[in-house]
Structure formats: C-alpha cells, structure tokens
C-alpha positions in Angstrom: -3.9 -93.7 18.7 -7.1 -95.0 17.2 -5.5 -96.2 13.9 -3.1 -98.4 15.8 -5.8 -99.7 18.2 -8.1 -100.7 15.4 -5.3 -102.4 13.5 -4.3 -104.3 16.7 -7.7 -105.9 17.0 -8.0 -106.7 13.3 -10.9 -104.4 12.7 -12.1 -103.8 9.1 -11.9 -100.0 8.9 -13.5 -97.9 6.2 -11.9 -94.4 6.0 -14.1 -91.3 5.7 -12.6 -88.1 4.5 -12.3 -84.9 6.5 -12.6 -81.5 4.9 -12.9 -78.0 6.1 -16.3 -78.7 7.7 -15.1 -81.9 9.5 -16.3 -85.4 8.8 -17.6 -85.6 5.2 -21.1 -86.8 5.9 -21.9 -87.3 2.2 -19.0 -89.8 2.0 -20.2 -91.4 5.2 -23.6 -91.9 3.9 -22.3 -93.4 0.7 -20.1 -95.9 2.6 -22.9 -96.8 5.0 -25.3 -97.5 2.1 -22.6 -99.5 0.3 -22.0 -101.7 3.4 -25.7 -102.1 3.8 -26.1 -103.4 0.3 -23.2 -105.8 1.0 -25.0 -107.1 4.0 -22.4 -105.6 6.4 -23.5 -104.1 9.7 -20.9 -101.5 10.9 -20.1 -101.8 14.6 -19.6 -98.0 15.1 -18.8 -94.6 13.6 -15.6 -93.2 15.1 -15.5 -89.4 15.2 -13.0 -87.0 16.8 -15.5 -84.1 16.8 -13.3 -81.3 18.0 -9.9 -80.4 16.6 -9.5 -83.8 15.0 -6.2 -85.6 15.2 -4.3 -85.1 12.8 -6.1 -82.3 10.9 -7.1 -80.0 13.8 -10.5 -79.5 12.2 -13.8 -79.6 14.1 -17.0 -81.2 12.6 -19.7 -78.5 12.2 -22.9 -78.5 14.1 -25.0 -79.4 11.0 -22.8 -82.4 10.2 -22.9 -83.6 13.8 -26.7 -83.7 13.6 -26.4 -85.6 10.3 -24.0 -88.1 11.8 -26.6 -88.9 14.4 -29.3 -89.3 11.8 -27.2 -91.6 9.8 -26.2 -93.7 12.8 -29.9 -94.1 13.6 -30.9 -94.9 10.0 -28.3 -97.6 9.7 -28.5 -99.0 13.2 -25.0 -98.4 14.4 -23.3 -96.7 17.3 -21.2 -93.5 17.4 -17.9 -93.4 19.3 -17.3 -89.7 19.9 -13.7 -89.1 21.0 -13.6 -85.6 22.4 -10.1 -85.4 24.0 -9.6 -81.8 23.0 -13.0 -80.3 24.0 -11.6 -77.9 26.6 -8.7 -76.7 24.4 -10.6 -74.2 22.2 -8.7 -70.9 21.5 -11.2 -69.3 19.1 -14.6 -69.6 17.6 -17.8 -70.9 19.2 -18.2 -74.0 21.2 -20.1 -76.7 19.3 -22.4 -79.1 21.3 -21.0 -82.6 21.5 -22.6 -85.3 19.3 -23.6 -87.0 22.5 -25.9 -84.1 23.4 -27.6 -84.2 20.0 -28.4 -87.9 20.1 -31.6 -88.7 21.9 -31.5 -92.4 21.0 -28.7 -93.3 23.4 -26.5 -94.7 20.6 -23.5 -92.4 21.2 -20.6 -93.2 23.5 -18.7 -90.1 24.6 -15.0 -90.3 25.5 -12.9 -87.8 27.4 -9.4 -87.8 29.0 -7.3 -85.9 31.5 -4.2 -86.6 29.5 -4.6 -83.4 27.5 -5.8 -81.0 30.2 -4.1 -82.3 33.4 -0.8 -83.8 32.2 0.4 -86.0 29.4 1.3 -88.8 31.8 -2.1 -88.8 33.5 -3.6 -91.7 31.7 -7.1 -91.3 33.0 -10.2 -91.1 30.9 -13.9 -91.6 31.0 -16.8 -92.8 28.9 -20.4 -91.5 29.1 -23.1 -93.7 27.6 -26.4 -95.5 28.4 -26.2 -97.7 31.5 -26.7 -100.8 29.4 -23.6 -100.0 27.4 -21.6 -99.0 30.4 -22.5 -102.4 32.0 -21.2 -104.3 29.0 -18.0 -102.3 28.9 -17.4 -102.9 32.6 -17.5 -106.6 32.0 -14.7 -106.2 29.4 -12.5 -104.3 31.8 -10.5 -107.2 33.3 -7.0 -105.9 32.7 -6.6 -104.2 36.1 -5.0 -101.3 34.3 -6.8 -98.4 36.0 -4.4 -95.9 37.5 -5.6 -96.0 41.1 -3.0 -93.7 42.5 -3.5 -91.2 39.7 -7.2 -91.3 40.2 -6.8 -90.2 43.8 -4.4 -87.5 42.8 -6.8 -86.2 40.2 -9.7 -86.3 42.6 -7.8 -84.2 45.1 -6.3 -81.7 42.6 -9.2 -81.1 40.1 -11.8 -79.2 42.3 -9.4 -76.3 43.1 -7.0 -76.3 40.2 -8.3 -77.7 37.0 -10.2 -74.7 35.7 -7.3 -72.3 36.2 -4.9 -74.8 34.7 -7.0 -75.2 31.6 -7.0 -71.4 31.2 -3.3 -71.3 31.3 -3.0 -74.1 28.8 -5.3 -72.3 26.4 -3.1 -69.2 26.5 0.1 -71.2 26.0 -1.1 -73.4 23.2 -2.9 -70.6 21.4 0.3 -68.6 21.4 2.3 -71.6 20.1 -0.3 -72.2 17.4 0.0 -68.6 16.2 3.8 -68.8 16.1 3.6 -72.0 14.0 1.0 -70.5 11.6 3.1 -67.4 11.2 6.2 -69.5 10.5 4.4 -71.6 7.9 3.3 -68.4 6.2 6.9 -67.1 6.2 8.8 -70.1 5.1 6.7 -72.7 3.2 7.1 -72.8 -0.6 4.2 -72.1 -3.0 1.7 -74.9 -3.4 1.8 -75.8 0.3 -1.4 -75.6 2.3 -2.3 -76.1 6.0 -5.2 -76.1 8.4 -5.8 -73.2 10.8 -7.2 -74.9 13.9 -9.3 -73.1 16.5 -8.0 -75.4 19.2 -6.3 -78.7 20.0 -2.7 -79.6 19.3 -2.2 -80.1 15.6 -1.8 -78.5 12.2 -2.1 -80.6 9.0 0.2 -79.6 6.2 -0.2 -80.7 2.6 2.6 -80.3 0.0 2.5 -80.6 -3.8 1.9 -84.1 -5.2 5.1 -86.1 -5.4 6.6 -85.0 -2.1 7.1 -87.9 0.3 7.1 -86.9 4.0 8.2 -90.4 5.0 11.4 -89.9 3.0 11.7 -86.4 4.5 11.6 -87.6 8.2 15.2 -88.9 8.6 16.5 -85.6 7.2 14.4 -83.6 9.6 15.5 -85.8 12.6 19.1 -85.3 11.8 18.5 -81.6 12.2 16.5 -81.9 15.4 13.0 -81.7 14.0 10.2 -84.2 14.5 6.8 -84.5 12.7 4.3 -87.3 11.9 4.2 -88.3 8.2 0.7 -88.2 6.9 0.7 -91.8 5.7 0.8 -93.1 9.3 -2.6 -91.3 10.0 -4.5 -93.4 7.4 -5.7 -97.0 7.3 -5.2 -97.1 3.6 -2.4 -95.8 1.3 -3.0 -92.1 1.5 -1.2 -89.0 2.9 2.2 -89.4 1.3 2.5 -85.7 0.7 1.1 -84.6 4.1 2.4 -84.3 7.6 1.0 -83.5 11.1 2.7 -80.8 13.1 2.2 -80.5 16.8 2.7 -77.2 18.6 1.8 -78.5 22.1 5.2 -79.6 23.3 7.4 -77.3 21.1 8.9 -74.4 23.0 8.3 -70.9 21.6 11.8 -70.3 20.5 12.1 -73.6 18.6 9.0 -73.3 16.5 10.1 -70.9 13.8 13.6 -72.4 13.3 12.0 -75.9 13.1 9.5 -74.8 10.5 12.3 -73.2 8.5 14.2 -76.5 8.5 11.1 -78.4 7.3 10.6 -75.8 4.5 14.3 -76.2 3.4 13.9 -80.0 3.2 10.6 -79.6 1.2 12.3 -77.3 -1.2 15.0 -80.0 -1.8 12.3 -82.5 -2.5 10.6 -80.2 -4.9 13.8 -79.5 -6.8 14.5 -83.2 -7.1 11.0 -83.6 -8.6 11.6 -80.8 -11.0 8.9 -78.6 -9.4 9.0 -75.0 -8.4 10.5 -74.5 -5.0 10.1 -70.8 -4.4 
C-alpha cells in the first residue's frame, strides 16, 4: 500500500494520528507549522478519507474542510485516496475532499479493484488539467491493463451498480459477524473500531501485547491478520492489528476471532495481566 510505496521512493514521511473523527487536524496543523519553521515544504497531504486502511474510520466533514484550509495555507497538495467510497453500509455519505477544494490543489484517486474485482488493477485520478498533464508525462512504464480496460468498459454500464449493491450486503453482513465475534471472545481491555464501510477493523490490545509475535501462532492455526506495526512509518502499533472481513467466509469468521482471542489471552498471561 501507500506505506510501502512511500518507503520505496525514499520519501520523508511525517505520520499524522487518526482518531474516532478521522485525520487529527490539530496534529496535522502542528506538523505543518513545524515543517514550515524548519524551512521544509511538504509535497502533499495523503488522506484515505473514507473507511481508512487500516482503521476503517472516515474523516468527518468538518475535518475535511479543515484539511483543505491547511493545505491552502501551507501551499501543499492533497492526495485523496478514496478506494472505498462506494462501500458504505451505514451512516451518511460525506462529500469527498476534492469537492470541497475550490483551489484545484486536491488529486482524487479511485479504483475498480475494490468494487469490480481484486485482480482488476484499474484506477483513475481526477485533478486539474495541468496536474494530469504532468502525471501523464511520468507514466512511461506501459503498465496500463489494456485488456482489463476494455473488459471494464463493456461490463460497467449494465452491471456495476447491481454488483456494488451485492457487495455492500455481503460485506456488511461479514462486518457484523466479526464485530459480534469480537464482542463475544475478546478479553477485557481490548478495543476495536466499528466501521460504517470498507474492509477493515482495527483492534487494539493492552500495552505489552505484541501482535508481530502473535502472527506465527495464528498462522499455524489457519488465521491471518496484519500486525499494526506494519501500518506505521515509525515504531508504533505493536499492540494493534488490522482485521479484514472482505475475503473471510461467513462460517470462518467467528472461529477465527476465537483463535485470535485465545492467543491474546496467552500473551496477557505471560505478561502477568488479566486475561478474562
């Protein structure tokens, strides 16, 4: 994902926290001010505005407006990654940051990989013509999926809307199954997000639990998760994990969460912490 892409190009990345309201705009403002004082001009503000990966949280309308204000104040671009826009299962639709920005400094990214098929590596960017022109010059790899583009063009007009409706029903049901299983099995002191859409639930365990250490045990028992540490550019997230309900079959969700809970309890006992 984005973390790996930024690392691959050697970017200097400044992490901004995400809380229940999405991107922490107060923290963003502090970091932008600090960089300004250091004489550093940030290239862009990267935001997954809806159902953020890995937390599943959406940035609120008021914070989206504030992000636009801050970008304009500090003369930087916004890269809005909205891969999960169509996969909302509850709550009200929030306007994209792109629609709130009248200055033309927001680039809006979308993809068919979440709504048409995971192997359909086709996406798009919406931005000012000047920006699109510069991006087009950089696209010299010849990596566009030409055959897939024609398939999508033929299939989308008659099938996409119904397909997305089916996906919403399937994913909402799996999300509900996973949330119920977490409620049933997780030990005290564990918390998790309750996303209104997307693919992911972010789980946080008591301090001291190491989800990287837990992963081999889970894999031995047929369960996969993403340790929280891999979702950060800095050394955070040791006691967190990302769970995905999008590819898990209904009948495997509850047993899988039960296994994770059993492993967590073992970790807590080793730490001398309550495991009830």
